[in-house]
N, CA, C and O atoms as CSV, one atom per row, in Angstrom:
chain,resi,resn,atom,element,x,y,z
A,1,MET,N,N,0.731,-0.920,-0.133
A,1,MET,CA,C,-0.042,0.097,-0.147
A,1,MET,C,C,0.896,1.485,-0.111
A,1,MET,O,O,0.666,2.476,-0.804
A,2,LYS,N,N,1.890,1.365,0.746
A,2,LYS,CA,C,2.755,2.321,0.741
A,2,LYS,C,C,3.493,2.548,-0.423
A,2,LYS,O,O,3.763,3.698,-0.769
A,3,THR,N,N,3.777,1.762,-0.938
A,3,THR,CA,C,4.330,1.835,-2.795
A,3,THR,C,C,3.085,2.239,-3.471
A,3,THR,O,O,3.220,2.781,-4.569
A,4,LEU,N,N,2.286,2.126,-3.161
A,4,LEU,CA,C,1.075,2.535,-4.437
A,4,LEU,C,C,0.970,4.069,-3.929
A,4,LEU,O,O,0.959,4.845,-4.884
A,5,PHE,N,N,0.904,4.583,-2.899
A,5,PHE,CA,C,0.976,6.083,-2.521
A,5,PHE,C,C,1.983,6.662,-2.763
A,5,PHE,O,O,1.962,7.885,-2.901
A,6,ALA,N,N,3.101,5.962,-2.876
A,6,ALA,CA,C,4.599,6.605,-3.177
A,6,ALA,C,C,4.211,6.948,-4.602
A,6,ALA,O,O,4.067,8.138,-4.887
A,7,ALA,N,N,3.995,5.834,-5.699
A,7,ALA,CA,C,3.983,6.032,-6.917
A,7,ALA,C,C,2.639,7.281,-7.351
A,7,ALA,O,O,2.582,8.128,-8.242
A,8,ILE,N,N,2.026,7.028,-6.647
A,8,ILE,CA,C,0.638,8.504,-6.846
A,8,ILE,C,C,1.228,9.702,-6.299
A,8,ILE,O,O,0.882,10.740,-6.862
A,9,ALA,N,N,2.097,9.814,-5.263
A,9,ALA,CA,C,2.328,10.521,-5.190
A,9,ALA,C,C,3.612,11.498,-6.024
A,9,ALA,O,O,3.568,12.728,-6.005
A,10,LEU,N,N,4.613,10.797,-6.665
A,10,LEU,CA,C,5.604,10.935,-7.407
A,10,LEU,C,C,5.181,11.227,-8.793
A,10,LEU,O,O,5.831,11.936,-9.562
A,11,THR,N,N,4.059,10.645,-9.077
A,11,THR,CA,C,3.642,10.575,-10.392
A,11,THR,C,C,3.067,12.029,-10.604
A,11,THR,O,O,3.300,12.560,-11.690
A,12,ALA,N,N,2.252,12.798,-9.553
A,12,ALA,CA,C,1.387,14.139,-9.284
A,12,ALA,C,C,2.649,14.804,-9.152
A,12,ALA,O,O,2.747,15.705,-9.985
A,13,LEU,N,N,3.685,14.685,-8.384
A,13,LEU,CA,C,4.698,15.623,-8.501
A,13,LEU,C,C,5.261,16.048,-9.965
A,13,LEU,O,O,5.379,17.173,-10.450
A,14,LEU,N,N,5.605,14.628,-10.567
A,14,LEU,CA,C,6.376,14.865,-11.553
A,14,LEU,C,C,5.561,15.502,-13.113
A,14,LEU,O,O,6.269,15.903,-14.037
A,15,SER,N,N,4.331,15.511,-13.192
A,15,SER,CA,C,3.149,15.578,-14.033
A,15,SER,C,C,2.393,16.621,-13.551
A,15,SER,O,O,1.232,16.407,-13.201
A,16,SER,N,N,3.022,18.045,-13.461
A,16,SER,CA,C,2.416,19.013,-13.549
A,16,SER,C,C,1.922,19.787,-14.248
A,16,SER,O,O,2.361,19.582,-15.380
A,17,CYS,N,N,1.003,20.865,-14.243
A,17,CYS,CA,C,0.269,21.364,-15.600
A,17,CYS,C,C,0.335,22.839,-15.158
A,17,CYS,O,O,0.397,23.246,-13.998
A,18,ALA,N,N,0.305,23.680,-16.472
A,18,ALA,CA,C,-0.212,25.162,-16.479
A,18,ALA,C,C,-0.806,25.271,-17.438
A,18,ALA,O,O,-0.523,24.802,-18.540
A,19,ALA,N,N,-2.147,26.217,-16.994
A,19,ALA,CA,C,-2.812,27.298,-18.149
A,19,ALA,C,C,-2.957,28.278,-17.397
A,19,ALA,O,O,-3.504,28.381,-16.299
A,20,LEU,N,N,-2.301,29.195,-18.213
A,20,LEU,CA,C,-2.391,30.484,-17.911
A,20,LEU,C,C,-2.790,31.439,-19.195
A,20,LEU,O,O,-2.447,31.341,-20.373
A,21,SER,N,N,-3.788,32.567,-18.423
A,21,SER,CA,C,-4.511,33.592,-19.896
A,21,SER,C,C,-4.792,35.021,-18.920
A,21,SER,O,O,-5.385,35.174,-17.852
A,22,THR,N,N,-4.137,35.873,-19.742
A,22,THR,CA,C,-4.363,37.177,-19.295
A,22,THR,C,C,-4.850,38.222,-20.410
A,22,THR,O,O,-4.310,38.189,-21.515
A,23,GLN,N,N,-5.748,39.044,-20.164
A,23,GLN,CA,C,-6.314,39.496,-21.126
A,23,GLN,C,C,-5.817,41.512,-20.903
A,23,GLN,O,O,-5.686,42.214,-19.901
A,24,TYR,N,N,-5.700,41.747,-22.163
A,24,TYR,CA,C,-5.161,43.165,-22.312
A,24,TYR,C,C,-5.813,43.899,-22.906
A,24,TYR,O,O,-6.421,43.258,-23.763
A,25,GLN,N,N,-6.166,45.447,-22.965
A,25,GLN,CA,C,-6.994,46.024,-23.683
A,25,GLN,C,C,-6.277,47.287,-24.011
A,25,GLN,O,O,-6.060,47.863,-22.945
A,26,HIS,N,N,-5.820,47.960,-25.001
A,26,HIS,CA,C,-5.336,49.262,-25.374
A,26,HIS,C,C,-5.893,50.322,-25.224
A,26,HIS,O,O,-6.837,50.568,-25.975
A,27,PRO,N,N,-5.554,51.167,-24.351
A,27,PRO,CA,C,-6.601,52.278,-23.862
A,27,PRO,C,C,-6.947,53.491,-24.784
A,27,PRO,O,O,-7.597,54.430,-24.324
A,28,ILE,N,N,-6.591,53.482,-25.861
A,28,ILE,CA,C,-6.805,54.471,-26.917
A,28,ILE,C,C,-7.255,53.691,-28.164
A,28,ILE,O,O,-8.021,54.217,-28.972
A,29,THR,N,N,-6.871,52.666,-28.300
A,29,THR,CA,C,-7.919,52.146,-29.656
A,29,THR,C,C,-8.612,50.854,-29.185
A,29,THR,O,O,-8.846,49.905,-29.933
A,30,LYS,N,N,-8.862,50.895,-28.113
A,30,LYS,CA,C,-9.472,49.722,-27.153
A,30,LYS,C,C,-9.642,48.473,-27.825
A,30,LYS,O,O,-10.736,47.920,-27.934
A,31,GLU,N,N,-8.575,48.027,-28.273
A,31,GLU,CA,C,-8.152,46.500,-28.951
A,31,GLU,C,C,-8.021,45.667,-27.837
A,31,GLU,O,O,-7.617,46.268,-26.841
A,32,THR,N,N,-8.228,44.509,-27.694
A,32,THR,CA,C,-7.868,43.572,-26.878
A,32,THR,C,C,-6.957,42.318,-27.565
A,32,THR,O,O,-6.983,41.899,-28.722
A,33,LYS,N,N,-6.223,41.925,-26.522
A,33,LYS,CA,C,-5.130,40.676,-26.850
A,33,LYS,C,C,-5.153,40.197,-25.476
A,33,LYS,O,O,-5.146,40.749,-24.376
A,34,LYS,N,N,-5.185,38.949,-25.907
A,34,LYS,CA,C,-4.763,37.423,-24.771
A,34,LYS,C,C,-3.410,36.987,-24.646
A,34,LYS,O,O,-2.835,36.445,-25.591
A,35,CYS,N,N,-2.881,37.181,-23.579
A,35,CYS,CA,C,-1.539,35.852,-23.310
A,35,CYS,C,C,-1.745,34.924,-23.031
A,35,CYS,O,O,-2.121,34.921,-21.859
A,36,GLU,N,N,-1.725,33.813,-23.531
A,36,GLU,CA,C,-2.025,32.533,-23.079
A,36,GLU,C,C,-0.852,31.839,-23.431
A,36,GLU,O,O,-0.217,32.082,-24.457
A,37,ALA,N,N,-0.458,30.719,-22.353
A,37,ALA,CA,C,0.135,29.691,-22.444
A,37,ALA,C,C,-0.334,28.755,-21.601
A,37,ALA,O,O,-1.154,28.960,-20.706
A,38,PHE,N,N,0.332,27.411,-21.959
A,38,PHE,CA,C,-0.002,26.139,-21.627
A,38,PHE,C,C,0.802,25.021,-21.486
A,38,PHE,O,O,1.092,24.448,-22.536
A,39,GLY,N,N,1.291,24.507,-20.313
A,39,GLY,CA,C,2.302,23.389,-20.432
A,39,GLY,C,C,2.038,22.624,-19.495
A,39,GLY,O,O,1.318,22.925,-18.543
A,40,ILE,N,N,2.860,21.030,-19.744
A,40,ILE,CA,C,2.324,19.861,-19.027
A,40,ILE,C,C,3.821,19.420,-18.622
A,40,ILE,O,O,4.747,19.612,-19.411
A,41,GLY,N,N,4.015,18.845,-17.409
A,41,GLY,CA,C,5.075,17.789,-17.064
A,41,GLY,C,C,5.887,19.071,-16.476
A,41,GLY,O,O,5.544,20.236,-16.680
A,42,TRP,N,N,7.008,18.673,-15.722
A,42,TRP,CA,C,7.916,19.466,-15.091
A,42,TRP,C,C,8.698,20.130,-16.067
A,42,TRP,O,O,9.190,21.114,-15.515
A,43,ILE,N,N,9.067,20.062,-17.311
A,43,ILE,CA,C,9.418,21.186,-17.981
A,43,ILE,C,C,8.329,21.970,-18.932
A,43,ILE,O,O,8.614,23.004,-19.537
A,44,GLY,N,N,7.233,21.428,-18.973
A,44,GLY,CA,C,6.207,21.954,-19.685
A,44,GLY,C,C,5.350,23.218,-19.137
A,44,GLY,O,O,4.925,24.161,-19.804
A,45,ALA,N,N,5.209,22.988,-17.742
A,45,ALA,CA,C,4.426,23.869,-16.917
A,45,ALA,C,C,5.528,25.191,-16.725
A,45,ALA,O,O,5.073,26.313,-16.949
A,46,PRO,N,N,7.240,25.034,-16.236
A,46,PRO,CA,C,7.609,26.698,-16.226
A,46,PRO,C,C,7.974,27.175,-17.396
A,46,PRO,O,O,8.355,28.341,-17.503
A,47,ALA,N,N,7.894,26.188,-18.619
A,47,ALA,CA,C,8.074,26.896,-20.071
A,47,ALA,C,C,6.751,27.944,-19.929
A,47,ALA,O,O,6.828,29.170,-19.849
A,48,ALA,N,N,5.469,27.097,-19.919
A,48,ALA,CA,C,4.459,27.983,-19.741
A,48,ALA,C,C,4.689,29.616,-19.209
A,48,ALA,O,O,4.806,30.601,-19.938
A,49,PHE,N,N,4.719,29.570,-17.525
A,49,PHE,CA,C,5.213,30.580,-17.177
A,49,PHE,C,C,6.317,31.702,-17.750
A,49,PHE,O,O,6.168,32.918,-17.871
A,50,ILE,N,N,7.246,31.033,-17.999
A,50,ILE,CA,C,8.072,32.123,-19.026
A,50,ILE,C,C,7.787,32.664,-20.247
A,50,ILE,O,O,8.261,33.701,-20.713
A,51,MET,N,N,6.867,31.804,-20.829
A,51,MET,CA,C,6.408,32.742,-21.990
A,51,MET,C,C,4.869,33.552,-21.884
A,51,MET,O,O,4.368,34.182,-22.815
A,52,GLN,N,N,4.236,33.365,-20.463
A,52,GLN,CA,C,3.386,34.098,-20.029
A,52,GLN,C,C,3.910,35.185,-19.884
A,52,GLN,O,O,3.458,36.084,-20.593
A,53,GLU,N,N,5.199,35.573,-18.801
A,53,GLU,CA,C,5.916,36.615,-18.484
A,53,GLU,C,C,6.331,37.398,-19.794
A,53,GLU,O,O,6.054,38.597,-19.798
A,54,GLN,N,N,6.934,36.894,-20.862
A,54,GLN,CA,C,7.377,37.485,-22.149
A,54,GLN,C,C,6.430,38.200,-22.858
A,54,GLN,O,O,6.597,39.148,-23.625
A,55,CYS,N,N,5.356,37.607,-22.496
A,55,CYS,CA,C,3.976,38.236,-23.713
A,55,CYS,C,C,3.331,39.485,-22.498
A,55,CYS,O,O,2.737,40.510,-22.832
A,56,LYS,N,N,3.562,39.167,-21.409
A,56,LYS,CA,C,2.870,40.303,-20.505
A,56,LYS,C,C,3.929,41.510,-20.962
A,56,LYS,O,O,3.415,42.527,-21.427
A,57,GLY,N,N,4.956,41.466,-20.885
A,57,GLY,CA,C,6.032,42.063,-20.870
A,57,GLY,C,C,6.183,42.836,-22.720
A,57,GLY,O,O,6.943,43.752,-23.034
A,58,GLU,N,N,5.607,42.401,-23.267
A,58,GLU,CA,C,5.709,42.704,-24.673
A,58,GLU,C,C,4.343,43.732,-24.890
A,58,GLU,O,O,4.259,44.735,-25.599
A,59,MET,N,N,3.263,43.070,-23.969
A,59,MET,CA,C,2.006,44.044,-24.215
A,59,MET,C,C,2.032,45.333,-23.405
A,59,MET,O,O,1.687,46.470,-23.727
A,60,LYS,N,N,2.547,44.841,-22.235
A,60,LYS,CA,C,3.266,46.521,-21.744
A,60,LYS,C,C,4.006,47.453,-22.606
A,60,LYS,O,O,3.659,48.634,-22.577
A,61,LYS,N,N,4.729,47.187,-23.174
A,61,LYS,CA,C,5.961,47.573,-23.946
A,61,LYS,C,C,4.805,48.541,-25.102
A,61,LYS,O,O,4.792,49.730,-25.423
A,62,ALA,N,N,4.112,47.613,-25.399
A,62,ALA,CA,C,3.183,48.192,-26.540
A,62,ALA,C,C,1.837,49.067,-25.898
A,62,ALA,O,O,0.909,49.313,-26.668
A,63,GLY,N,N,1.777,49.438,-24.741
A,63,GLY,CA,C,0.552,50.514,-24.094
A,63,GLY,C,C,-0.060,50.025,-24.011
A,63,GLY,O,O,-1.076,50.695,-24.200
A,64,PHE,N,N,-0.395,48.646,-23.721
A,64,PHE,CA,C,-1.597,47.481,-23.525
A,64,PHE,C,C,-1.575,47.642,-21.838
A,64,PHE,O,O,-0.519,47.691,-21.209
A,65,ALA,N,N,-2.863,47.711,-21.234
A,65,ALA,CA,C,-3.094,47.765,-20.006
A,65,ALA,C,C,-4.174,46.160,-19.150
A,65,ALA,O,O,-5.278,45.801,-19.559
A,66,LYS,N,N,-3.699,45.758,-18.417
A,66,LYS,CA,C,-4.241,44.522,-17.702
A,66,LYS,C,C,-5.791,44.638,-17.563
A,66,LYS,O,O,-6.201,45.515,-16.803
A,67,ILE,N,N,-6.806,43.760,-18.288
A,67,ILE,CA,C,-7.793,44.234,-17.658
A,67,ILE,C,C,-8.343,43.000,-16.670
A,67,ILE,O,O,-8.274,41.774,-16.763
A,68,GLN,N,N,-8.975,43.989,-15.591
A,68,GLN,CA,C,-9.350,43.188,-14.187
A,68,GLN,C,C,-10.056,42.825,-14.165
A,68,GLN,O,O,-10.403,42.210,-13.156
């Protein structure tokens, strides 16, 4: 029973998932855009966070503001 619990815990730890979405709007043109990223696993989930942060930076540089 302990082995089964350990296997389930290890699987949960290594199979993380991330689904991120943030919407932005330009204050002058009222154009809206989304920053979306999705990743699975111990490499994919952190990569999704990195892609999301890069997109957020690009939106801010372009003058977009986060929609609350």
